[in-house]
Backbone as ProteinMPNN parsed JSONL, in Angstrom:
{"seq_chain_A": "MAESSDPQHRGRDTDALSSASNSSSFPSQFQAPRDGPKPIERLLSEDRASRIIPDTDSGTVIAYCSDFVRDFLRSDYLFCTSKMSVAASGKILALDTRFRNANAWMDERLAWSRKLTKWSMSVRYDKREVVVTHSLGGRLIRLLNQHDQLFTNVLGAYMAHSIDDAEKDDALIKAARHIRAIHRLCIPDNDRFTRDGKPLDADH", "coords_chain_A": {"N_chain_A": [[-30.969, -50.381, 8.472], [-31.533, -53.289, 6.585], [-30.018, -56.466, 7.192], [-29.353, -57.874, 4.895], [-28.74, -55.99, 2.991], [-26.286, -54.95, 3.473], [-23.111, -54.396, 2.308], [-20.847, -55.202, 3.629], [-21.054, -57.756, 4.844], [-20.642, -59.673, 7.666], [-18.885, -62.502, 8.754], [-18.341, -65.458, 10.809], [-15.341, -66.307, 12.045], [-14.703, -69.105, 12.871], [-13.528, -72.325, 13.929], [-15.42, -74.404, 13.031], [-18.389, -76.067, 11.939], [-18.517, -76.259, 8.424], [-19.857, -74.693, 5.479], [-19.205, -75.157, 2.783], [-20.002, -76.027, 0.227], [-20.587, -76.075, -3.319], [-23.11, -74.093, -4.442], [-24.415, -74.279, -6.862], [-24.375, -76.886, -7.552], [-25.304, -78.375, -5.423], [-25.208, -81.192, -3.457], [-27.649, -83.831, -3.115], [-27.432, -85.66, -1.025], [-26.049, -84.38, 1.428], [-22.857, -83.838, 2.87], [-21.18, -82.169, 5.244], [-18.099, -80.596, 4.694], [-14.892, -80.454, 6.401], [-13.369, -78.184, 6.151], [-13.581, -74.762, 5.015], [-14.2, -72.793, 2.004], [-11.37, -72.487, -0.201], [-8.897, -69.951, 0.345], [-8.89, -66.951, -1.644], [-6.401, -66.378, -3.848], [-5.801, -64.666, -5.956], [-7.633, -62.299, -7.797], [-9.22, -62.737, -10.868], [-9.035, -60.845, -13.953], [-7.879, -58.566, -12.943], [-6.08, -56.819, -14.201], [-7.701, -55.725, -16.202], [-9.575, -54.334, -14.631], [-7.937, -52.426, -13.443], [-7.469, -50.671, -15.476], [-9.764, -49.298, -15.826], [-11.552, -46.26, -15.469], [-13.03, -45.469, -12.642], [-16.467, -44.855, -11.696], [-17.176, -44.902, -9.077], [-14.77, -45.124, -6.855], [-14.085, -47.101, -4.618], [-13.409, -49.316, -1.899], [-14.298, -52.48, -0.414], [-14.838, -55.043, 2.018], [-15.664, -58.329, 1.521], [-17.267, -61.077, 2.956], [-17.353, -64.576, 2.659], [-18.855, -67.842, 2.41], [-19.471, -69.951, 0.817], [-18.61, -72.116, -1.938], [-19.582, -71.275, -4.371], [-19.83, -68.407, -4.245], [-17.17, -67.78, -3.651], [-15.872, -68.682, -6.035], [-17.135, -67.067, -7.911], [-16.354, -64.492, -7.107], [-13.603, -64.713, -7.551], [-13.375, -65.275, -10.326], [-15.294, -63.855, -11.866], [-16.298, -61.449, -10.777], [-14.714, -59.005, -11.031], [-14.615, -58.759, -13.796], [-17.339, -58.288, -14.349], [-17.842, -55.856, -12.912], [-16.078, -54.148, -14.189], [-17.089, -54.061, -16.807], [-19.543, -52.926, -16.213], [-18.748, -50.374, -15.511], [-18.145, -49.122, -17.905], [-20.447, -49.241, -19.29], [-23.081, -48.3, -21.52], [-26.128, -46.302, -21.569], [-28.33, -47.92, -22.391], [-27.5, -50.532, -21.828], [-27.095, -50.307, -19.077], [-29.745, -49.922, -18.241], [-30.794, -52.436, -18.904], [-29.321, -54.076, -17.181], [-30.164, -53.023, -14.725], [-32.844, -53.812, -14.678], [-32.508, -56.586, -14.582], [-31.186, -56.831, -12.119], [-33.227, -55.908, -10.408], [-35.13, -57.961, -10.672], [-33.649, -60.12, -9.663], [-33.134, -59.238, -7.026], [-35.749, -59.1, -5.991], [-36.477, -61.799, -6.065], [-34.506, -62.916, -4.355], [-35.076, -61.572, -1.924], [-37.61, -62.591, -1.352], [-37.074, -65.353, -1.082], [-35.229, -65.341, 1.026], [-36.832, -64.382, 3.113], [-38.567, -66.536, 3.318], [-36.707, -68.558, 4.054], [-35.834, -67.714, 6.55], [-37.871, -68.299, 8.25], [-37.814, -70.982, 8.646], [-37.248, -73.893, 10.65], [-34.115, -74.397, 12.04], [-30.893, -75.95, 12.392], [-28.715, -74.861, 14.935], [-25.649, -73.468, 14.285], [-22.152, -72.856, 13.705], [-20.53, -71.221, 11.046], [-17.85, -71.346, 8.82], [-16.248, -68.534, 7.556], [-14.484, -66.878, 4.931], [-12.548, -64.002, 3.921], [-12.386, -61.287, 1.572], [-10.938, -58.478, 0.07], [-12.432, -56.187, -2.123], [-12.737, -54.051, -4.993], [-15.016, -51.454, -5.709], [-16.226, -50.322, -8.528], [-18.429, -49.158, -9.628], [-21.823, -48.213, -9.051], [-23.545, -50.334, -9.583], [-21.871, -52.444, -9.092], [-21.811, -52.482, -6.319], [-24.411, -53.338, -5.869], [-24.204, -55.878, -6.898], [-22.452, -57.074, -5.058], [-24.157, -57.044, -2.855], [-26.04, -58.951, -3.692], [-24.42, -61.242, -3.737], [-23.834, -61.456, -1.014], [-26.44, -61.945, -0.088], [-26.877, -64.396, -1.304], [-25.153, -66.085, 0.203], [-26.272, -65.797, 2.728], [-28.729, -67.028, 2.273], [-27.747, -69.534, 1.62], [-26.589, -70.463, 4.093], [-28.879, -70.46, 5.707], [-30.546, -72.307, 4.383], [-28.93, -74.56, 4.471], [-28.814, -75.035, 7.277], [-31.549, -75.523, 7.743], [-31.988, -77.767, 6.168], [-30.355, -79.66, 7.421], [-31.72, -79.837, 9.765], [-33.911, -81.14, 8.96], [-36.072, -79.671, 8.055], [-36.642, -78.967, 5.497], [-36.779, -80.641, 2.301], [-34.76, -82.546, -0.065], [-35.39, -81.585, -2.656], [-36.437, -78.998, -2.217], [-34.224, -77.734, -1.062], [-32.271, -77.925, -3.14], [-33.609, -76.534, -5.16], [-33.768, -73.888, -4.161], [-31.021, -73.115, -3.893], [-29.848, -73.584, -6.408], [-31.36, -71.88, -8.049], [-30.754, -69.412, -6.885], [-28.024, -69.132, -7.529], [-28.336, -69.105, -10.285], [-29.65, -66.668, -10.798], [-27.616, -64.836, -10.217], [-25.637, -65.56, -12.04], [-26.964, -64.867, -14.358], [-26.722, -62.11, -14.409], [-23.983, -61.84, -14.843], [-23.848, -62.943, -17.448], [-25.27, -61.012, -18.825], [-23.548, -58.906, -18.736], [-21.65, -59.457, -20.658], [-22.21, -58.897, -23.526], [-21.409, -56.246, -25.876], [-21.912, -52.645, -25.718], [-23.351, -51.907, -28.01], [-25.096, -53.919, -28.435], [-27.488, -53.547, -27.224], [-30.672, -51.982, -27.047], [-31.798, -48.561, -26.819], [-33.721, -48.462, -24.86], [-33.046, -50.499, -23.181], [-33.278, -53.162, -24.055], [-31.961, -56.289, -24.886], [-30.365, -56.942, -27.967], [-29.585, -59.378, -28.916], [-31.15, -62.382, -28.729], [-30.278, -64.443, -27.134], [-29.302, -63.317, -24.852]], "CA_chain_A": [[-30.905, -51.04, 7.176], [-31.597, -54.722, 6.766], [-28.717, -57.117, 7.113], [-29.081, -58.339, 3.549], [-28.323, -54.907, 2.128], [-24.988, -54.453, 3.913], [-22.083, -55.052, 1.527], [-19.809, -55.731, 4.496], [-21.666, -58.835, 5.613], [-19.578, -60.237, 8.48], [-19.037, -63.896, 9.124], [-17.727, -65.877, 12.05], [-14.136, -67.06, 11.724], [-14.583, -70.139, 13.88], [-13.197, -73.64, 13.412], [-16.594, -75.225, 13.274], [-18.994, -76.678, 10.765], [-18.385, -75.444, 7.228], [-20.884, -74.863, 4.455], [-18.439, -74.772, 1.611], [-20.404, -76.695, -0.993], [-20.959, -75.225, -4.441], [-24.563, -74.052, -4.42], [-24.993, -74.586, -8.147], [-24.447, -78.338, -7.664], [-25.421, -78.783, -4.025], [-25.631, -82.584, -3.531], [-28.838, -84.177, -2.361], [-26.98, -86.266, 0.224], [-24.986, -83.428, 1.782], [-21.966, -84.088, 3.994], [-20.428, -80.93, 5.414], [-16.655, -80.793, 4.807], [-14.303, -79.882, 7.615], [-12.786, -76.877, 5.87], [-14.368, -73.904, 4.156], [-13.611, -72.545, 0.683], [-9.965, -72.074, -0.204], [-8.707, -68.501, 0.201], [-8.671, -66.477, -3.003], [-5.054, -65.815, -3.944], [-5.774, -63.575, -6.919], [-8.846, -62.105, -8.564], [-9.004, -62.627, -12.303], [-9.396, -59.56, -14.57], [-7.334, -57.428, -12.194], [-5.509, -55.865, -15.153], [-8.819, -55.018, -16.827], [-10.163, -53.4, -13.661], [-7.006, -51.33, -13.168], [-7.501, -49.723, -16.587], [-11.059, -48.615, -15.836], [-11.706, -45.061, -14.65], [-14.278, -45.809, -11.958], [-17.42, -43.856, -11.227], [-17.054, -44.969, -7.625], [-13.518, -45.807, -6.558], [-14.087, -47.428, -3.2], [-13.209, -50.721, -1.626], [-15.041, -53.066, 0.682], [-14.457, -56.413, 2.326], [-16.799, -59.241, 1.452], [-17.066, -62.365, 3.6], [-18.077, -65.605, 1.922], [-18.76, -69.171, 3.02], [-19.803, -70.975, -0.167], [-17.726, -72.198, -3.083], [-20.123, -70.496, -5.482], [-19.438, -67.004, -4.112], [-15.715, -67.73, -3.806], [-15.5, -68.807, -7.439], [-17.634, -65.9, -8.635], [-15.457, -63.39, -6.779], [-12.293, -64.922, -8.162], [-13.368, -65.355, -11.785], [-16.301, -63.081, -12.6], [-16.705, -60.17, -10.196], [-14.025, -57.862, -11.619], [-15.086, -58.63, -15.18], [-18.657, -57.643, -14.332], [-17.804, -54.466, -12.466], [-15.39, -53.388, -15.226], [-18.044, -53.85, -17.895], [-20.549, -51.986, -15.72], [-18.179, -49.035, -15.469], [-18.107, -48.546, -19.248], [-21.724, -49.54, -19.945], [-23.924, -47.202, -21.979], [-27.423, -46.221, -20.879], [-29.184, -49.062, -22.705], [-27.016, -51.699, -21.082], [-27.384, -50.026, -17.669], [-31.168, -50.19, -18.026], [-30.989, -53.884, -18.93], [-28.772, -54.608, -15.938], [-31.022, -52.601, -13.629], [-34.018, -54.699, -14.686], [-32.075, -57.904, -14.115], [-30.949, -56.719, -10.676], [-34.514, -55.818, -9.714], [-35.714, -59.306, -10.643], [-32.86, -60.95, -8.752], [-33.37, -58.77, -5.657], [-37.102, -59.498, -5.577], [-36.452, -63.237, -5.792], [-33.691, -63.151, -3.164], [-35.792, -61.092, -0.739], [-38.695, -63.541, -1.069], [-36.499, -66.617, -0.621], [-34.647, -65.127, 2.348], [-37.937, -64.322, 4.07], [-39.002, -67.925, 3.487], [-35.702, -69.358, 4.747], [-35.704, -67.286, 7.944], [-38.971, -68.873, 9.023], [-37.611, -72.417, 8.782], [-36.529, -74.402, 11.814], [-32.754, -74.678, 11.589], [-29.859, -76.291, 13.364], [-27.825, -73.775, 15.315], [-24.293, -73.896, 13.947], [-21.207, -71.839, 13.266], [-20.09, -71.448, 9.676], [-16.559, -70.717, 8.56], [-16.198, -67.541, 6.485], [-13.231, -66.255, 4.555], [-12.777, -62.614, 3.532], [-11.61, -60.769, 0.453], [-11.183, -57.07, -0.243], [-12.722, -55.957, -3.531], [-12.959, -52.666, -5.356], [-16.347, -51.198, -6.272], [-15.992, -49.296, -9.538], [-19.701, -48.634, -10.115], [-22.898, -48.502, -8.093], [-24.068, -51.674, -9.849], [-20.988, -53.377, -8.416], [-22.307, -52.59, -4.958], [-25.618, -54.174, -5.897], [-23.752, -57.251, -7.114], [-21.96, -57.548, -3.762], [-25.332, -57.308, -2.028], [-26.602, -60.23, -4.123], [-23.53, -62.307, -3.269], [-24.098, -61.591, 0.418], [-27.741, -62.591, 0.066], [-26.715, -65.804, -1.657], [-24.582, -66.849, 1.304], [-27.265, -65.84, 3.802], [-29.659, -68.092, 1.9], [-26.981, -70.781, 1.701], [-26.488, -70.928, 5.477], [-30.229, -70.741, 6.202], [-31.02, -73.549, 3.768], [-28.119, -75.642, 5.024], [-29.291, -75.333, 8.624], [-32.898, -76.103, 7.67], [-31.867, -79.115, 5.604], [-29.794, -80.537, 8.44], [-32.758, -80.008, 10.78], [-35.007, -81.854, 8.294], [-37.22, -78.787, 7.841], [-36.891, -78.983, 4.052], [-36.27, -81.858, 1.672], [-33.72, -82.35, -1.076], [-35.862, -80.785, -3.779], [-36.529, -77.596, -1.785], [-32.85, -77.249, -0.898], [-31.652, -77.756, -4.447], [-34.325, -75.498, -5.908], [-33.382, -72.568, -3.65], [-29.62, -72.786, -4.131], [-29.584, -73.539, -7.845], [-31.966, -70.671, -8.598], [-29.991, -68.259, -6.396], [-26.843, -69.044, -8.384], [-28.77, -68.78, -11.649], [-29.933, -65.232, -10.872], [-26.351, -64.104, -10.238], [-24.987, -65.843, -13.317], [-27.67, -64.131, -15.41], [-26.132, -60.769, -14.451], [-22.693, -61.998, -15.517], [-24.086, -63.124, -18.885], [-25.739, -59.757, -19.392], [-22.399, -58.003, -18.837], [-20.749, -59.86, -21.736], [-22.373, -58.203, -24.814], [-20.992, -54.853, -25.954], [-22.99, -51.656, -25.606], [-24.172, -51.82, -29.225], [-26.021, -55.058, -28.473], [-28.662, -53.183, -26.439], [-31.42, -50.832, -27.518], [-31.757, -47.433, -25.878], [-34.632, -48.72, -23.741], [-32.548, -51.594, -22.355], [-33.62, -54.491, -24.568], [-30.841, -56.919, -25.583], [-30.634, -57.242, -29.375], [-29.359, -60.813, -29.069], [-32.155, -63.1, -27.938], [-29.624, -65.354, -26.188], [-28.974, -62.579, -23.637]], "C_chain_A": [[-30.858, -52.537, 7.402], [-30.229, -55.336, 6.545], [-28.365, -57.474, 5.689], [-28.592, -57.25, 2.636], [-26.943, -54.377, 2.463], [-23.894, -55.142, 3.127], [-20.946, -55.59, 2.356], [-20.407, -56.764, 5.432], [-20.578, -59.577, 6.368], [-19.891, -61.67, 8.851], [-18.381, -64.173, 10.454], [-16.545, -66.753, 11.703], [-13.9, -68.107, 12.806], [-14.244, -71.454, 13.21], [-14.342, -74.582, 13.727], [-17.101, -75.747, 11.955], [-18.916, -75.749, 9.582], [-19.524, -75.724, 6.287], [-20.288, -74.551, 3.1], [-18.806, -75.534, 0.354], [-20.744, -75.702, -2.063], [-22.459, -75.241, -4.587], [-25.176, -74.384, -5.758], [-25.083, -76.09, -8.368], [-24.493, -78.946, -6.274], [-25.958, -80.21, -3.972], [-26.832, -82.88, -2.653], [-28.477, -84.822, -1.027], [-25.785, -85.462, 0.702], [-24.2, -83.908, 2.985], [-21.081, -82.861, 4.128], [-18.94, -81.222, 5.53], [-16.105, -80.097, 6.036], [-13.802, -78.464, 7.375], [-13.69, -76.093, 4.934], [-13.711, -73.742, 2.801], [-12.159, -72.127, 0.811], [-9.877, -70.554, -0.306], [-8.447, -68.141, -1.255], [-7.303, -65.807, -3.061], [-5.013, -64.609, -4.881], [-7.116, -63.512, -7.625], [-8.492, -62.008, -10.037], [-9.512, -61.273, -12.797], [-8.889, -58.357, -13.778], [-6.732, -56.378, -13.123], [-6.6, -55.054, -15.833], [-9.378, -53.958, -15.886], [-9.251, -52.203, -13.425], [-6.998, -50.293, -14.28], [-8.798, -48.921, -16.649], [-10.989, -47.366, -14.966], [-13.039, -45.191, -13.929], [-15.153, -44.603, -11.678], [-17.352, -43.769, -9.704], [-15.817, -45.781, -7.304], [-13.436, -46.061, -5.058], [-13.919, -48.927, -3.04], [-14.067, -51.184, -0.467], [-14.535, -54.483, 0.887], [-15.716, -57.267, 2.293], [-16.405, -60.561, 2.107], [-17.917, -63.404, 2.887], [-17.879, -66.958, 2.597], [-19.073, -70.289, 2.032], [-18.795, -70.961, -1.301], [-18.256, -71.367, -4.247], [-19.675, -69.043, -5.406], [-17.922, -66.866, -4.239], [-15.315, -67.74, -5.274], [-15.974, -67.609, -8.259], [-16.741, -64.693, -8.364], [-14.128, -63.526, -7.514], [-12.343, -64.737, -9.682], [-14.218, -64.319, -12.489], [-16.561, -61.68, -12.06], [-16.036, -58.982, -10.885], [-14.384, -57.669, -13.086], [-16.405, -57.878, -15.222], [-18.563, -56.168, -13.976], [-17.053, -53.579, -13.463], [-16.324, -53.08, -16.385], [-19.142, -52.873, -17.477], [-20.041, -50.548, -15.776], [-18.17, -48.356, -16.832], [-19.416, -48.774, -20.004], [-22.457, -48.265, -20.345], [-25.308, -47.319, -21.342], [-28.321, -47.414, -21.156], [-28.787, -50.299, -21.93], [-27.263, -51.519, -19.593], [-28.85, -50.316, -17.351], [-31.438, -51.695, -17.997], [-30.477, -54.527, -17.646], [-29.639, -54.242, -14.741], [-32.258, -53.487, -13.536], [-33.662, -56.069, -14.149], [-31.804, -57.889, -12.61], [-32.259, -56.665, -9.897], [-35.173, -57.181, -9.593], [-34.979, -60.202, -9.649], [-33.094, -60.549, -7.3], [-34.734, -59.197, -5.144], [-37.134, -60.982, -5.23], [-35.674, -63.537, -4.515], [-34.418, -62.721, -1.897], [-36.893, -62.076, -0.349], [-38.158, -64.852, -0.501], [-35.858, -66.476, 0.76], [-35.729, -65.059, 3.415], [-38.463, -65.723, 4.356], [-38.008, -68.711, 4.343], [-35.572, -68.981, 6.218], [-36.78, -67.892, 8.831], [-38.791, -70.367, 9.29], [-36.928, -72.746, 10.108], [-35.157, -74.868, 11.36], [-31.905, -75.18, 12.745], [-29.052, -75.047, 13.669], [-26.381, -74.225, 15.093], [-23.448, -72.684, 13.593], [-20.7, -72.221, 11.886], [-18.789, -70.697, 9.455], [-16.65, -69.781, 7.352], [-14.744, -67.204, 6.174], [-13.562, -64.862, 4.042], [-11.889, -62.23, 2.36], [-11.952, -59.306, 0.242], [-11.388, -56.921, -1.743], [-12.939, -54.471, -3.76], [-14.345, -52.543, -5.987], [-16.195, -50.039, -7.241], [-17.269, -48.657, -10.06], [-20.775, -48.998, -9.099], [-23.514, -49.878, -8.324], [-23.166, -52.749, -9.242], [-21.378, -53.558, -6.955], [-23.551, -53.449, -4.869], [-25.254, -55.642, -6.124], [-23.208, -57.848, -5.816], [-23.129, -57.881, -2.837], [-25.953, -58.656, -2.403], [-25.733, -61.398, -3.657], [-23.69, -62.536, -1.771], [-25.415, -62.309, 0.673], [-27.666, -64.064, -0.283], [-26.19, -66.601, -0.47], [-25.465, -66.843, 2.541], [-28.279, -66.949, 3.527], [-28.988, -69.455, 2.029], [-26.948, -71.318, 3.131], [-27.864, -71.247, 6.06], [-30.745, -72.074, 5.683], [-30.233, -74.739, 4.292], [-28.601, -76.035, 6.416], [-30.658, -75.98, 8.635], [-32.859, -77.528, 7.132], [-31.341, -80.098, 6.647], [-30.775, -80.766, 9.592], [-33.985, -80.723, 10.221], [-36.267, -80.996, 8.155], [-37.593, -78.7, 6.366], [-36.292, -80.252, 3.478], [-35.245, -81.511, 0.594], [-34.165, -81.412, -2.184], [-35.952, -79.305, -3.412], [-35.15, -76.978, -1.626], [-32.211, -76.947, -2.24], [-32.297, -76.628, -5.236], [-33.879, -74.104, -5.464], [-31.963, -72.198, -4.056], [-29.275, -72.711, -5.613], [-30.163, -72.266, -8.452], [-31.246, -69.412, -8.118], [-28.746, -68.056, -7.245], [-27.223, -68.624, -9.796], [-29.046, -67.294, -11.806], [-28.637, -64.421, -10.95], [-25.613, -64.342, -11.548], [-25.66, -65.096, -14.473], [-27.122, -62.71, -15.536], [-24.769, -60.816, -15.14], [-22.889, -62.137, -17.026], [-24.509, -61.823, -19.548], [-24.604, -58.745, -19.524], [-21.557, -58.279, -20.08], [-20.968, -59.079, -23.038], [-21.889, -56.758, -24.746], [-22.196, -53.924, -25.916], [-23.901, -51.632, -26.821], [-25.113, -52.999, -29.389], [-27.274, -54.804, -27.653], [-29.347, -51.983, -27.088], [-31.371, -49.738, -26.467], [-32.672, -47.644, -24.692], [-34.271, -49.988, -22.972], [-32.902, -52.987, -22.804], [-32.401, -55.087, -25.281], [-31.231, -57.256, -27.024], [-30.461, -58.726, -29.658], [-30.31, -61.556, -28.152], [-31.538, -64.03, -26.917], [-29.301, -64.682, -24.885], [-30.2, -61.874, -23.078]], "O_chain_A": [[-30.199, -53.0, 8.333], [-29.397, -54.802, 5.812], [-27.199, -57.39, 5.303], [-28.061, -57.559, 1.569], [-26.466, -53.448, 1.811], [-23.738, -56.357, 3.246], [-20.139, -56.368, 1.847], [-20.285, -56.663, 6.653], [-19.65, -60.078, 5.734], [-21.018, -62.005, 9.216], [-17.923, -63.261, 11.143], [-16.716, -67.828, 11.128], [-12.956, -67.976, 13.586], [-14.62, -71.685, 12.061], [-14.23, -75.451, 14.592], [-16.357, -75.859, 10.981], [-19.217, -74.562, 9.71], [-20.094, -76.815, 6.274], [-20.839, -73.744, 2.352], [-17.958, -75.673, -0.527], [-21.155, -74.583, -1.755], [-23.039, -76.299, -4.833], [-26.352, -74.742, -5.811], [-25.789, -76.536, -9.272], [-23.798, -79.922, -5.99], [-27.086, -80.433, -4.41], [-27.017, -82.276, -1.597], [-29.131, -84.569, -0.015], [-24.64, -85.815, 0.419], [-24.773, -84.33, 3.99], [-20.314, -82.547, 3.218], [-18.543, -82.02, 6.379], [-16.771, -79.254, 6.637], [-13.809, -77.636, 8.286], [-14.46, -76.666, 4.163], [-12.771, -74.466, 2.474], [-11.761, -71.499, 1.792], [-10.702, -69.934, -0.978], [-7.861, -68.922, -2.004], [-7.074, -64.792, -2.403], [-4.284, -63.648, -4.636], [-7.674, -64.54, -8.009], [-7.572, -61.282, -10.414], [-10.325, -60.631, -12.133], [-9.412, -57.252, -13.925], [-6.857, -55.181, -12.868], [-6.456, -53.847, -16.025], [-9.624, -52.823, -16.294], [-9.731, -51.087, -13.227], [-6.57, -49.159, -14.065], [-8.916, -47.978, -17.432], [-10.44, -47.398, -13.864], [-14.087, -45.036, -14.557], [-14.67, -43.493, -11.455], [-17.459, -42.687, -9.127], [-15.818, -47.001, -7.464], [-12.789, -45.313, -4.325], [-14.248, -49.704, -3.937], [-14.507, -50.384, 0.358], [-13.877, -55.047, 0.013], [-16.706, -56.962, 2.958], [-15.329, -61.096, 1.839], [-19.072, -63.141, 2.55], [-16.872, -67.193, 3.266], [-18.952, -71.464, 2.379], [-18.194, -69.928, -1.597], [-17.475, -70.816, -5.023], [-19.188, -68.498, -6.396], [-17.442, -65.926, -4.872], [-14.518, -66.91, -5.712], [-15.294, -67.186, -9.194], [-16.406, -63.951, -9.288], [-13.6, -62.544, -8.037], [-11.454, -64.112, -10.26], [-13.898, -63.933, -13.613], [-17.003, -60.808, -12.808], [-16.723, -58.042, -11.284], [-14.45, -56.537, -13.566], [-16.582, -56.953, -16.015], [-19.14, -55.323, -14.661], [-17.351, -52.391, -13.576], [-16.344, -51.956, -16.888], [-19.617, -52.084, -18.294], [-20.802, -49.621, -16.051], [-18.184, -47.127, -16.903], [-19.492, -48.532, -21.209], [-22.457, -47.278, -19.609], [-25.617, -48.302, -20.667], [-29.01, -47.883, -20.251], [-29.643, -51.03, -21.433], [-27.606, -52.483, -18.909], [-29.158, -50.892, -16.307], [-32.214, -52.176, -17.171], [-31.121, -55.416, -17.09], [-29.829, -55.059, -13.84], [-32.672, -53.869, -12.441], [-34.408, -56.652, -13.362], [-32.158, -58.836, -11.907], [-32.39, -57.299, -8.85], [-35.712, -57.524, -8.541], [-35.601, -60.947, -8.891], [-33.237, -61.412, -6.434], [-34.865, -59.611, -3.992], [-37.736, -61.382, -4.234], [-36.128, -64.323, -3.682], [-34.38, -63.434, -0.894], [-37.09, -62.362, 0.832], [-38.719, -65.399, 0.448], [-35.936, -67.396, 1.574], [-35.567, -65.614, 4.501], [-38.768, -66.057, 5.501], [-38.408, -69.442, 5.249], [-35.239, -69.828, 7.047], [-36.603, -67.983, 10.046], [-39.537, -70.95, 10.076], [-36.128, -71.961, 10.616], [-35.04, -75.641, 10.41], [-32.162, -74.879, 13.91], [-28.738, -74.266, 12.77], [-25.945, -75.236, 15.644], [-23.966, -71.628, 13.229], [-20.47, -73.395, 11.596], [-18.651, -69.543, 9.862], [-17.074, -70.185, 6.269], [-13.884, -67.244, 7.054], [-14.722, -64.566, 3.756], [-10.797, -62.768, 2.178], [-13.126, -58.935, 0.235], [-10.619, -57.459, -2.54], [-13.281, -53.73, -2.839], [-14.785, -53.434, -6.714], [-16.051, -48.892, -6.817], [-17.209, -47.714, -10.85], [-20.642, -49.983, -8.373], [-23.958, -50.524, -7.374], [-23.634, -53.839, -8.914], [-21.287, -54.662, -6.416], [-23.729, -54.2, -3.91], [-25.918, -56.539, -5.606], [-23.478, -59.01, -5.512], [-23.095, -58.881, -2.121], [-26.348, -59.419, -1.522], [-26.254, -62.428, -3.23], [-23.683, -63.677, -1.31], [-25.5, -63.177, 1.542], [-28.312, -64.893, 0.359], [-26.714, -67.672, -0.161], [-25.419, -67.786, 3.331], [-28.644, -67.71, 4.424], [-29.602, -70.414, 2.496], [-27.243, -72.491, 3.362], [-28.003, -72.2, 6.826], [-31.307, -72.871, 6.433], [-30.8, -75.806, 4.532], [-28.778, -77.218, 6.707], [-30.916, -76.88, 9.434], [-33.608, -78.392, 7.587], [-31.821, -81.227, 6.746], [-30.678, -81.763, 10.308], [-34.982, -80.893, 10.923], [-37.383, -81.515, 8.139], [-38.736, -78.392, 6.03], [-35.413, -80.866, 4.082], [-34.913, -80.346, 0.375], [-33.405, -80.54, -2.605], [-35.582, -78.447, -4.214], [-34.932, -75.829, -2.012], [-31.676, -75.86, -2.458], [-31.608, -75.856, -5.903], [-33.641, -73.234, -6.302], [-31.726, -71.082, -4.517], [-28.488, -71.858, -6.024], [-29.516, -71.635, -9.289], [-31.138, -68.443, -8.869], [-28.443, -66.93, -7.64], [-26.495, -67.861, -10.432], [-28.713, -66.711, -12.838], [-28.572, -63.428, -11.674], [-25.026, -63.415, -12.105], [-25.003, -64.736, -15.45], [-27.061, -62.163, -16.637], [-24.44, -59.932, -15.931], [-22.166, -61.509, -17.8], [-24.152, -61.56, -20.697], [-24.689, -57.825, -20.337], [-20.813, -57.399, -20.514], [-19.984, -58.626, -23.623], [-21.95, -56.123, -23.693], [-23.341, -54.354, -26.061], [-25.096, -51.367, -26.692], [-25.85, -53.074, -30.373], [-28.048, -55.729, -27.405], [-28.687, -51.085, -27.611], [-30.943, -49.98, -25.338], [-32.441, -47.076, -23.625], [-35.082, -50.501, -22.202], [-32.833, -53.92, -22.004], [-31.859, -54.459, -26.19], [-32.31, -57.796, -27.266], [-31.119, -59.271, -30.544], [-30.276, -61.377, -26.935], [-32.187, -64.382, -25.932], [-29.047, -65.362, -23.891], [-30.111, -61.201, -22.052]]}, "name": "protein", "num_of_chains": 1, "seq": "MAESSDPQHRGRDTDALSSASNSSSFPSQFQAPRDGPKPIERLLSEDRASRIIPDTDSGTVIAYCSDFVRDFLRSDYLFCTSKMSVAASGKILALDTRFRNANAWMDERLAWSRKLTKWSMSVRYDKREVVVTHSLGGRLIRLLNQHDQLFTNVLGAYMAHSIDDAEKDDALIKAARHIRAIHRLCIPDNDRFTRDGKPLDADH"}
């Protein structure tokens, strides 16, 4: 199985160069900080998740190196997976379509980034155990792992001058946008989707 599909993506806990910038606002003149993202003390929506009867009650450990993934895990992951667990068929279809689009984009961008000449460097990862209450939650973890794989590849290529500011920003901002789109789609209630997975609200 390809590395990008493994929800237990493992990092290197080394005191070396960190890539802890927020990918949604990755600065054009990047200076790598000395420390990685702050550890997550508590995941938000823990009470909501504990009230859900999960389809899949399993846990996994996710390693992250970017502020974007850290903040998403802390603030949005449990909300999304809780809403997925109680989603009706129309909403599930809408989410499945959104995941397919995001996966296709991530796979294409990762293939592009792997071909770039990059600086060889160690990146500091932190880890967090999360619960997977639905199969779509596992797909969300896969996307978060892919985001940080793209993050480290783009960072190394940028520091090696293989890509310019616009290419770097375009890759990281769009990667974050695809994941945020899934969060936005989780917000509407089940009655805001048609049976064939079309959101009734044009804003979603």
